[in-house]
N, C-alpha and C positions, 0 to 999 in steps of 0.2 A: 183103703190106704193107697197112695200113689206109689208106683214102683219107679225107682230111679234107674236111669241108663245113661249112656253117653249121648246118643243121638236117636231121635225119632224121625223116621221118614214117613210123611203122611201122603200116601198115594204111590202105588207101586206099578206105574206104567213103565215104559222103556227107560225114561230118565231116572225115576225114583228107584227102580230095580237096580240100575247100574250104580247109583250112589250108595244104596244100602249094601249091596253086595261087596263093593270095593272097600267101604269103610269097615265092614265086618271082617274082611280078609286082612285088613290092616291092624286088627286086634281091638277095635272099639266095640263096645256093647251097644248093638244096634237093634232097634225095634222097627219093623216095617209094617205099616197099616194099610190095608186095602179092603174096600167094601165088596169089590167084584172079583175079577180074576187077576192073579198076579201076572204082570206082563202088560196089562192094559189093553187099550183099543187096538193097537197095531197088529199083534199076532193073532188076535181072535176075530176081529170084525173089520179091520181097515186094511193097512198096507199089504199084509201077506195074503189073506184070502181073496181080496179084490184083485190082486195081481195074478192070482191063479185063474180067475175069471177072464181077465184081460188076455192072458197067455192062450187060454182055450179059444177065445173069440178070434185072436190073431191067427191061430192055426186054421180056423174055418175060412178066414178071409184069404189067407195064402192059397188054400186049396182052390178057392174060387178064381184065383188069378192064373191058374194053370192053363186054361184055354188060350191059345194064341202065343203061349210062351214055351210050353213043354208037353203038349198033347191034350188029353181030356181028363176031366175029373168029375166025380159024382159026390156031392156033399150032402150028408144026412146028419144034421145037428142032433146031439143027444146031451142033455144037461146032466144026466145021471152021474157020469164019471167026474164031472166038475164038482158037484156037491159032495161026492164020496171023497174026493181028494181034499177038499176043504175040511170036511168032518174028520177024516182019518189021519191025514198027513200034517195038516196045519194046526188043527185045534184040539186033537185027541177028543173029539166030541165035546168041545168047549169045557175041558177039564184042565185045571192048572196044577195038578198034583206034582208033575215033574218040575215045574217052575218053583213051586214051594220047596221041594226037596233040594233043588239046586241052591236056593238062597239059604236055607237052614244048614246045609252042609258047609257053608262058608262061615258059619258061626252066628248068623243072625236069628232073631226071633220073629216069626210072622204072626200077626194078629189080624184075623178077618173080621171086619166090622166097619161101621161108619164113624170115622174119626172127626174130631173138631179141635182145631187149634184155638186155645183160649188165652194165649199170652203167657209170658214168664216161663217159657220152655215147657208148657203143659199141653198135653194132648189127651182128650177124653174120647174113649172109644165105646160106642154102643155095639156090642157083639151080637145082639139079636137073640141071645140065649136066655133061658129061664134063669133068673138070678139065684133062686134058692131051691130049685127042684120041685116046688109045689105049685108052680104056675102063678106065683104071686107077683112077678115083676121081671124086668129085663136086666140082664147083667151088664155092667159097665166097668171098664178098666180105665185107670188114669195113669199116665206116664209123665215123669218129669225128666227132662234131658239136661245133663250137666253141661255138655258142650253146646247143644242147640238142636233146633228143629229144621228139617228140610221139607219145604212145601212143594208137592208135585201132584196136585189133585186133578190136573188135566182139564178137559173141556167136555161139554155135552152138546148134542145136536140142538140147533136153534131153529125154531119154526117161526115164520112170519105171522103177524096178527091178521090172518085172513079169517073173516067170519065163517064159523062152522068147522074150521080145520081142526080145532081141538076136540071136536065131537066125532071124528071119523078115525078108523083104525089104519092110519097110513103107515108106510114103511119108513124107517130111517136106514142108514147104511147097514145097520146090524141085521135087520130082517132081509135086506136085499142080498147080502152075501151068505146068509144061512138058509136061504130058500132051497127046498129040495127039487124044485122044478122051475123052469122058465114060464112066466105067465104068458097067456095069449096076447095080452096088451098091457102097456105100462105108461102111466103118466109120470113124468119127472118134473118136479117143480124146483128149478135152480140149475143154472148152466155153468157152475164152477167146476173144479177138477173132479169132485166126487160124482156130480150129476152126469157129466159127459162121459166119464170112464164107464160107469155102470150102464148108462143109456146105450152106448155103442156096444158094450159086451152083450147085453141082453138082445139087442137088435140082431146081432150076428147069430144068435140062436133061434131066430125066427119070431121074436116078440115084436109086435107092432108098437113102436115107441113114439110118443109125443112129448117133446121137451118144451117147457115154458120158462123163458128167461126174461126178467124185467129189463135188463140192460140192453143196449143196442147190439151187443155181440156176446157170444159165449166166451168163457174164460176171460172175463173183462179185465182181470188184473194183469193179463199178459199184453205183449205188444199187439196193437190192432191187426197187424198183418198176420200174426199167428192165429188170432181168433177168427179172422175172416177165412183163412185157409181151412181151419178145422170145421167151420160151419159149412163150407162148400163140400167137404168130404162127407160129413154126416148126412147132409141132404142127398148127396149122390148115392149113399148107401141105403136110402129109403126112409130115414128118420124124418118125422115132421118136427121141425124146429121153429118155434115161434119166439122171435126176439122182440124186445120193446113191448112185451105183453105181461101185464100184472094180473094175478089172481084176485078177484074181488069177492069170491065166495066158494065154499067147498061143501059137498054133501056126499053121502053114501047111501045107496038104496038098491035093493034087488041085485046085489052082487056087483055093483058098478060104482066107481068113484067118478064124480063130476066136478070139474072146476069151471066156474063162470069167470070169464076174463073181463077186464075193465071196459072193453068195448062191447060187451054183451054176448060175445061168442061163448059157446060151451064146448068143452072137450071132455071125453070120458074114456075110461079104461078099467080093466079088471083089477089092477093094482095102482097105488099112488106112492111114489117115492118122493119124500121131501128132503132135498139136499141144498138147503139155503144157508149153510154155514154152521159154525159152532160158537159157543160162548164159554169162557173160562168158568170153572167151578169155584166160585168165591164164597159160596154159602157155608163152607166148612171152616172158614177163617174168621178170627176175631178182627174185624176191620179196624177197630180203634187201636188195637195193639200194633197194627201195621201202618197206621196213619192213613187209612183208606176212607174216602168219603162214600156216601151212599150211592153215588153215581159212578164210582170207579169201575172200570172194566178190565183192569189188569193190576198186577202187583209190581210196583216199581222196585227195581234192583240196581245195584251198582255193577261195575264190570266183573266183580267176583261173585255175582249172584246173591249178594247180601241184601235182604229186604229191611232188616232191623238188627240191632245187636242180638246175636245168637239165633238169627233166623235167616235162612237162605230159601230162595224160590227158583224154580226152573220150569221149562216146558211151556205148555199152552198158557199157563198162568201169567207169564211175563210179556206175552205179546210180540215176540220177535219172529214169529212164524210157527204155525201149528203143524210142525213136521217132526217125525221121529228123529231125523238126523240133527235137528236143532236141539231137541231135548238131550240127545246123547252127547252132543258137543258141550252143552251147558253142564251136563253131569260131570264131565271131566274137569271143568273149571271149578264146580262146586266141591268136588272131592278134595282137590288141592286146598281150597279155602277152608273147609271144615277141618282137615288134618292140620293145617297151620294154626287154626284156633285151638286145637287140642294139643298144640306144642309139638307137632310131628312134621316139621318141614316148612317150606315156604309156599305161599299162595301161588306164586308164578304169574304168568301173563293172564290178563283178564280177557273177557269175551270180545271178539271182533266180528261185526256183522256186515262188513263191507262187501262180502262175497257170499251171501246166503244163496245156495242153489235150491231149486225145486223142479220137479218133473211132473207133468200131467201125462199119465200113461195111456193116452189114446193112440190111435193110428191115423195120422202121424203123431208121434210122440213129441211133446213140447218140453224142452229143457230150458230153463232160464236162470240167470245169475245176476246179482247186482241190481242196477237201476234200469228201469225202462226209459225210453226217450222222454216221455212226458214227465216222469218224476225227476229226471236229471235237469230238465228245463225249469221245473218248479223250484228246484234248489239253486237256481241261478247260474248253472254251469253253461259255458259256451260249448254247445253240442254239435258234433258231426256224427252222421250215421252212415253205415255201409251195409248193403244187403246183397245177397246172392240167392238164386233159386236152385234148389237141389237138383231138379230135373235137367238143368242146364249144365251141370257138372258131368264129367265122364262117368263116375260111379252111378250117379242118379240116372243117366241115360242108359247105362247097362242094366240097371235094376228094373227100369221101365214100369211094370205094373206095381202100384203101391209106392211110387217114388215121390209123392207129394211132400214138399218140404221147403224150408228156407233157412238162411242164416241172417241174423241182424245184429250188427255191432253198434254200440253206443260209446262214443269217445268224448272224453274231456279234452277238447281241442287245445286248450291253453297248456295242459300238462302233457298232451300226447300219449295218454294211456286210456285203456278201456275202463269204463265204469259199469258197463252192463253188456249182456249178450243173450241172444236167444238162438237155440238150435232146434228147429222143428223138422221132423222127417223120420225115416227109418233110423232107429237107435239114437234119437235126438238126445236122450239123457246121457248116453255114453260119449257122444261128440262134445257134450257140454264140459266134460272134465278139463280139457286143456284151456278152454275159455275161462273156467272158474279159477284156475291157477293164474292166468294172466290178469284177471281182475283183482284177485287177492294180493298178488305180488307187485301190482302196478307195473307190469312189463311194458316198456314203450312199444307203441304200435309199429314203430320203425324196426324194432328188433323182431317183432312177430312177422313182418313182411319179409325179413331176411332169413327166416327159417326155411328148412326143407319140409314139405308136406308129402307124405307117402302117396304114391300114385298107383292105381286109382282107388281112392278112399272117399267116404262121405265127408270126413273132416277136411278134405282138400277144398271144399266149398268155403271154408273159413278164409283161405287165401284169396278167393275171388271177392269175398266181402271186404277184405282188407284193401284190395285194389279199388273197389268202389268207394271205400272210405277216403282213400287218397285223392280220388278224382272229385270229391265233393267240394 
């Protein structure tokens, strides 16, 4: 028999956990369904543990910058404390007991199992347990939601159709951040944010890294200037980075992974990390109930995250950016919408994606918000740009070692407001904050130029970029 409840949240990653917890605290009868760990990818395999690796690698890089700046330094990398910190501090050895207790303490019910949304407010969950105790079958539970279902099933790593790749034991980001030691050598297939972050981190621990990227530059979704800058730094640090190179075949033998590139060249290493993007998990959804065709790659939602009557979706499923902060922002919108549907308040403002920020946590750190120059031009805007080099600013000059960076601003010249910005360099993601506010609030560039920028700071380079914008 189906159990009735107010809301079923299918997928308990950062967004789903936030929605389920807040609705339970509001007094609704909430069931949260998750097949893996409550909390999802971010705390166990992505954002948090990978940034612990980045932090450790940055410390090594800073120590290596001491000569010529502050004396001498001897650096002996040791990956052991990095792994211990990820295991003990970040993931509790990949155990979600504390997260489950946190959710149930709010009044929610947690069901661990593989759920499937079947329409009409119904979610069927395969719990993986013996159905009757005699080994005769697998237990399944069915829930019917009176108010509705929130879909937050997230995404999974996507591997390219390289012949032989599906036959070799390659790493995804999960294996890369849970490894107990740094490999002697590493092939990285994919030069997006995940690929470059992990490649640089491992290289700083002494791993010989070869990165293969099909596009002309790394982090190709960023401004070209930022990608070119990062490529220069990676190569300077000793990484072999092959751009415009496609993998034509993969094999594994005698403890070595080998990629054959489309030009016939072969590259090999002890480990292979495939970091070529992610795909939304749509297999747990009744496509017909959501009006999705067989080729759909996302769930279409309105500004209040509603996918269909009594159905809301958020996070990686809806395609507005596979970032934890996007899922959390959408969770806030969805909570208000679900409570309104339950007769407990107003839905409030819908989601606004004009100023979606994101950060690639390399060194230099690349923070971006809004539109790139190319996208702005594609949308028919009259575009002006302004740039400034961080080393040319006083704080960058003082910083000296490790001061690679730039600021790039993209202005809608007809309105005189920023529609996009990139802050690359030391603490680029932190410098991004003021630019994100400017893009979101459509602050006139004339007003930005008239502001006082603290001296000497990295963000003062924004003023230099504004000056370049005015001179365009």
